[in-house]
C-alpha positions, 0 to 999 in steps of 0.5 A: 572566700571573696570579701564583699564590701557593702555601703548601706544608707543609715536611718537618720532618726536620732535616738530617744532617751537612753536606757542603761543599767539593765543586763537582762533581756526585755519581756518576750513579744515586747513591741512585736505581734502577738504570738510571733517569736521575737528576734533576740539580739545580744551584745558584748561590750568592751571594757569601757562598759555600757554606760561609757557615755560613748561607744558602748552606750551608743551601741546599746541605744541602737538596740533599745531603739530596735526594741521600740521600733521592731520588737526585738529583745535586746540583751548585753553582757558587760566586759570588765577585762579582755578575758571576759569576751569569750565567756560573755559570748558563750553566755549570749549563745546559751541564751539563744540570741539570734544575733550576737554583737561584739562591740569593738575591734578588741573582740575580733579574735573572740568573735571569729573563733565563736563564729567558726565553732557555732556556724549556725549562730549569726554574729556581727562586730563593730570596727573590724573587717576579716576581709577574705576570711570573713566567716559566712555567719558574720557581718563586719562593720567599719566606719570612716572615722577620719571624715567626722574627725576632719570636720571637728578638726576644722572647727578646732582650727578655726576656733582656737585662740592659742593656736594649740589644740590636742588629741587624746586617743584610747589605744594606738591602733589603726581605727583610733589613729583614723580619728587622730589623722582626720582631726590633724588634717582638719586642723591643718586645713583650717589653720596652718599655724596651729599645733596639735598635741597628741597622746594615747592613754592606752585605755578606754576605761580610765577617766582619771588618766584622761583628765590628767592628760587633758590637764597637762595639755591645757597647761601647755597652752591648748584651748581645745581638746578632742578625744577618741578614748571612750570613757577615758575621754569623759575625764578630758571633758571634766578637765575642760569644765574645771579649766574653763576650756573647750572640748570635742566629744566623740561617738555620741553627742557629748554636749550634755556632759558639759554644755558650755565646754563641749563645742561639738562631737564627732558622731560615729553612729554605732547606734544606727549600725546596730539598728540597721543590721538588727532590722535586716535580721528581723526582715530575714535579709541578714547577709553574712560574709560581708563588711558594711562601711559607713561614712558621711555619704551614708549618714554614718558619721557627722558632727553633733546637732548641738554644734550650732550652740557653741560654734559661730555660724560662719565656721559652721558654713565653712564646715558644711562646705567642706563636708559636701566636698568630702561627700562629692569625692573632692576631698579624700581625708587621710586615715593614717600617717602615710596619707597625712604626710602626703598632704603636707 
């Protein structure tokens, strides 16, 4: 089957107060018209959990916004280990959800198998494209994470006092490497003398390990660290608070975790992706067999709105100029080692 690639404009409205801790769907017809059958949308988290302050939490916030705006009934199943993916998907099928989301590339096999076993059930998955093998009842969602990572790399390169910064990744796979190489490219563009420490934690759910890695990087002279490690990265932010250093968050605006330390965040609008696709489902325009890609031009990635609190105005002006060049196609940000090496 021929793969279709679609770029969609995202809603720009920021999400309201987060709602966490509930694993049951909302009441029938909440926010919907009286007597109408509400659309049910469920999601399976990865092992970081729904309260990871990052990736999964952003996804849940997107469904909660869809509940408030569109009257959908949201639900989630929380995965504690990879083995939970298949039974969690089965549970959401049994609950008769109209659309089931897999939050993360690690669920690619489980979602595809379920889609093939249940051809009348609609699915969507974050951070995975099946390409030509995309089932007709599945939408894949990918992001240009390298673009927002480049922007925060520019900030790190401009603001470092030690010429040493660091990157902590969750698991070393292509989607997380996109964060790394985009960041490294931004640092290099802003400060050719800066060194970038890189380490992968091999987990998205180990704050203690994230903190230990961060402490080591800070002790080696880094004064700004960036993570793409889910809940593991909250440990990095805790280390920044303890050491009086700077941190860069990811996925959501993480400034609230350490207002004086988190100088910016590379926002990956997983929330808007879930909202957009769920809205299309409720409108009857869900188009399976496709991959949707979100970048700066679509409003799908960006830097956090709180950036102006801790980043000097002249640095922000420089970043915004570079951002426009990316949108206009003048700058193509590297997303892997081969592309990064080519710009040296």
